[in-house]
C-alpha positions in Angstrom: 101.7 230.1 101.2 105.1 231.1 102.5 107.9 229.2 103.8 107.2 231.2 107.2 104.1 230.7 107.3 103.8 227.0 106.7 107.1 227.0 109.8 104.4 228.6 111.9 101.4 226.6 110.9 103.4 223.1 111.5 104.7 224.7 114.8 101.3 225.4 115.7 99.8 221.4 114.9 103.0 220.2 117.0 102.3 222.3 119.9 98.5 221.0 119.6 99.5 217.2 119.2 101.8 217.8 121.6 99.5 219.3 124.1 96.9 217.2 123.3 99.6 214.0 124.1 100.1 215.2 127.4 96.4 216.4 128.6 96.0 212.2 126.9 98.6 211.4 129.2 97.5 212.7 132.0 93.8 211.3 132.0 95.8 208.3 131.5 97.1 208.0 135.4 94.3 210.0 136.9 93.1 206.8 139.8 89.8 206.6 140.7 87.5 204.5 142.8 85.5 201.5 141.4 83.0 200.3 144.3 82.1 196.5 142.3 81.8 196.8 138.6 81.1 193.7 136.4 81.6 194.6 132.7 81.7 192.1 129.4 83.8 193.2 126.4 82.5 191.2 123.6 84.2 188.8 121.4 85.4 190.7 117.7 85.2 194.2 118.8 87.6 197.4 117.6 89.4 198.9 120.6 87.9 201.9 119.7 84.5 200.2 120.7 85.8 199.0 123.7 87.2 202.2 124.8 83.8 203.6 124.3 81.8 200.9 126.3 84.5 201.9 128.8 83.5 206.0 129.5 80.0 204.9 129.4 80.6 202.7 132.5 82.6 204.8 133.4 85.3 202.8 134.2 87.8 205.0 132.9 87.6 208.8 131.8 88.6 209.4 128.3 87.5 207.0 125.3 89.9 208.7 123.2 92.5 208.8 125.9 92.5 204.7 126.1 92.4 204.6 122.2 95.2 206.7 121.8 97.7 205.0 124.3 96.1 201.2 122.9 97.2 201.8 119.5 100.3 203.8 120.1 101.5 201.0 122.7 100.5 198.4 120.6 98.6 196.8 122.7 94.5 197.4 120.6 94.6 194.6 119.4 96.1 192.3 122.8 92.6 193.6 124.4 90.6 189.9 125.5 87.3 189.3 125.3 85.5 188.2 128.6 83.4 189.2 131.6 85.5 190.9 134.2 85.0 192.3 137.6 86.9 195.1 138.9 86.7 196.9 142.3 89.5 199.4 143.7 91.2 202.0 142.6 92.7 202.5 139.2 93.8 204.6 136.3 93.0 203.7 133.1 97.0 201.9 132.1 95.4 199.8 134.7 92.7 198.9 133.2 94.6 198.6 130.2 96.4 195.7 131.9 93.9 194.2 133.1 92.5 194.0 129.8 95.2 192.4 128.2 96.1 189.9 130.5 92.4 188.5 130.0 92.1 188.4 133.9 88.3 187.8 133.2 85.5 185.9 135.9 85.8 181.9 135.8 82.7 179.9 135.8 82.4 176.3 136.7 79.9 173.4 134.6 79.9 170.3 135.9 79.1 167.3 133.4 77.7 164.5 135.3 79.4 161.1 134.0 77.2 158.6 131.9 75.4 160.9 129.0 74.6 160.9 125.8 76.6 163.3 124.2 73.5 164.5 122.9 72.5 164.9 126.5 76.2 166.3 127.3 75.6 168.9 124.6 71.7 170.0 125.7 73.2 170.4 129.7 75.8 172.4 128.6 73.5 175.0 126.6 71.3 175.3 129.4 73.3 175.2 132.3 75.9 177.9 130.7 73.0 180.0 129.4 74.0 179.7 125.6 72.2 178.4 122.3 72.6 174.6 121.4 73.1 174.8 118.0 76.8 176.5 119.0 77.8 173.5 120.5 76.4 171.2 117.8 78.5 173.2 115.5 81.5 172.9 118.4 81.1 168.8 118.5 81.3 169.0 114.1 83.8 170.8 114.4 85.9 168.4 116.7 85.0 165.4 115.7 84.0 165.4 112.0 82.4 162.8 110.5 84.1 160.4 113.1 81.9 158.6 115.4 81.0 161.1 118.8 80.1 159.2 121.1 81.8 158.5 124.8 84.8 161.1 123.4 84.2 163.3 126.4 85.4 163.1 130.3 82.7 164.1 132.3 83.9 166.5 134.8 84.6 169.9 136.4 85.3 172.2 133.9 86.1 176.1 133.7 84.7 178.7 131.5 84.8 182.3 130.6 82.4 184.8 129.7 81.4 185.1 126.3 81.8 181.2 126.1 83.7 179.4 123.6 81.5 176.2 123.4 84.7 174.6 121.0 87.0 175.7 123.4 85.2 173.7 126.5 84.6 170.3 124.4 88.3 170.4 123.3 89.2 170.3 126.8 86.6 167.8 127.4 88.3 166.0 124.3 92.0 166.0 125.4 91.3 164.9 129.2 89.7 161.8 127.6 92.9 161.5 125.8 95.2 161.9 128.5 93.2 158.7 130.7 93.6 157.7 128.1 97.1 157.6 127.1 98.2 156.9 130.0 96.2 153.3 130.8 97.7 152.4 126.4 101.2 153.0 128.4 100.5 151.3 131.1 99.0 148.1 129.3 101.0 148.1 126.1 97.6 149.0 123.9 97.2 150.1 120.0 94.2 152.6 119.2 91.7 149.6 118.7 92.0 148.2 122.1 92.0 151.8 123.8 88.6 151.8 121.4 87.4 148.5 123.0 87.8 149.9 126.6 86.0 153.2 125.7 83.4 151.0 124.8 83.2 148.5 128.3 83.8 151.7 130.3 80.8 153.2 129.1 78.7 149.8 129.2 79.8 149.9 133.4 79.1 153.6 133.9 75.1 153.1 132.7 75.3 149.5 134.7 76.2 150.3 137.8 76.0 154.0 140.2 78.6 152.6 143.0 81.7 153.4 142.9 82.5 150.2 144.5 80.5 147.3 141.8 82.5 149.2 138.4 85.3 146.7 138.5 82.9 143.9 139.5 80.6 145.0 136.9 83.8 144.8 134.6 84.5 141.9 135.7 80.8 140.4 134.3 82.1 142.1 131.2 84.9 140.7 130.5 84.3 137.5 131.9 81.6 136.8 129.6 83.2 138.2 126.7 86.3 135.9 127.0 83.5 132.5 127.7 82.1 133.9 123.7 79.0 135.0 125.5 76.4 137.8 124.6 76.8 140.3 127.1 73.3 141.4 127.4 73.2 143.9 129.0 69.9 146.8 128.5 71.5 149.9 128.6 72.9 148.6 124.9 69.2 148.2 124.2 68.2 151.3 125.2 70.9 152.8 123.4 70.3 150.9 120.2 66.4 152.0 120.5 67.7 155.8 121.1 70.0 155.6 118.0 67.5 153.9 115.6 64.5 155.4 116.6 65.4 158.6 118.0 64.4 158.4 121.7 63.2 155.8 124.0 60.1 156.2 126.4 62.1 154.7 129.9 60.3 151.0 130.0 62.3 148.7 128.0 60.2 145.5 127.2 60.4 141.9 126.8 60.1 143.2 122.6 62.9 145.6 122.9 65.3 142.8 123.7 64.4 141.1 120.9 64.4 144.0 118.6 67.5 143.9 116.9 70.1 146.6 116.4 73.8 147.2 116.4 73.6 148.3 119.7 71.4 145.7 121.2 73.6 142.7 123.0 70.8 140.6 123.7 71.1 140.0 119.8 74.3 140.1 119.4 77.5 138.8 120.8 80.8 141.0 121.4 80.7 144.3 122.2 78.7 147.0 120.6 80.0 148.9 117.6 80.7 152.1 120.0 80.3 153.3 123.3 76.6 154.2 124.4 77.0 157.0 126.6 80.2 159.3 127.7 81.9 157.2 130.6 84.0 159.0 133.1 87.7 158.3 134.3 87.2 155.4 137.0 85.1 153.6 134.7 87.2 153.7 132.2 90.0 153.0 134.6 87.7 150.1 136.4 86.6 148.8 132.3 91.1 148.4 132.1 91.8 146.9 135.7 88.2 144.7 136.4 88.5 142.8 139.6 90.0 139.2 139.7 87.0 137.9 139.8 84.3 135.1 138.0 81.1 137.0 138.2 78.9 136.0 134.9 75.6 137.8 136.2 74.1 140.4 138.0 70.8 141.9 138.9 69.4 144.7 140.9 69.8 143.5 144.8 66.9 146.1 146.2 69.2 148.4 147.9 70.8 150.7 144.7 73.1 148.3 144.1 73.5 144.4 142.5 73.7 141.2 143.7 76.9 139.5 141.6 76.7 135.4 140.8 79.2 133.1 139.1 76.8 130.2 138.2 73.6 130.4 136.4 71.7 128.9 139.4 72.8 131.5 141.7 72.0 134.3 139.2 68.5 132.7 138.8 68.4 132.6 142.9 69.4 136.3 142.5 66.8 137.2 140.0 63.9 135.6 142.3 64.6 137.7 145.2 64.2 140.4 142.8 61.3 140.0 141.8 60.0 139.4 145.0 61.3 142.7 146.0 60.0 144.3 143.0 56.4 142.9 143.7 56.3 144.1 147.5 57.4 147.5 146.5 55.0 147.8 143.3 52.3 146.7 145.9 49.9 149.6 146.3 48.8 150.2 150.3 
């Protein structure tokens, strides 16, 4: 083949490439109306696959133009997975910008205070419609071999789809650490004092559902520990049965109170070895700042709260009142 023929072929190829590039650029700028559409960009897919998906869903006119531009501009690796809602008049360049900015839909999930970690994972799996094993793996990735109870702050969190369980749990872990760091700074605590407060906060969380009572329950815990009294708090017994037997039927009996586990505060003095749930921010603060009262005892009062007492005689009177209320509630009509 002569040099002249080679030059002509090269010129034709170059011309075709320029025409193709010009056509792709026209397609990139072509505006069209998108009424209202939601599309999920999966994790780990190539820009070419994303282009085909967008073309199939009629969000762009040409997969070729999209793939060409994202590779040419270096944005192919910047396209972010997630669930996007697109509505309005856009061209392909606009769609590329949306996907590189990661302007994904945000969802909320609320974790109530006082759940055990296994209960929390089950709730997150259910509420986000994602597999439980993914949450269990995320827990293992974050905590490893350390104790897992009480490390995650119950709160409302934002997430995007496809959900990343580790990212959500890490937010919860970091939020708890932030509160504890503030308390440690305020009270000049070391790591052991932070851990003790977390354990106390978990008991406070399980003992009362009333915000106003948290500091009173906290005071009772602090006062009993100061006097070297056994805490004798039922939620610790229940948690110990769960940890040692794997379940609890919901009806605490006298023999349960006598069943010795590391968490049973009837058979052991002092705090349990770990938290018994994931306490909320208010319980963490209540445990750190108990009310200035001399309460040592409390019992249900029949209104959803508790009757607190400083002496055993006063407490026994409150117990008798509660027994009468309980009998009345259980009496058949």
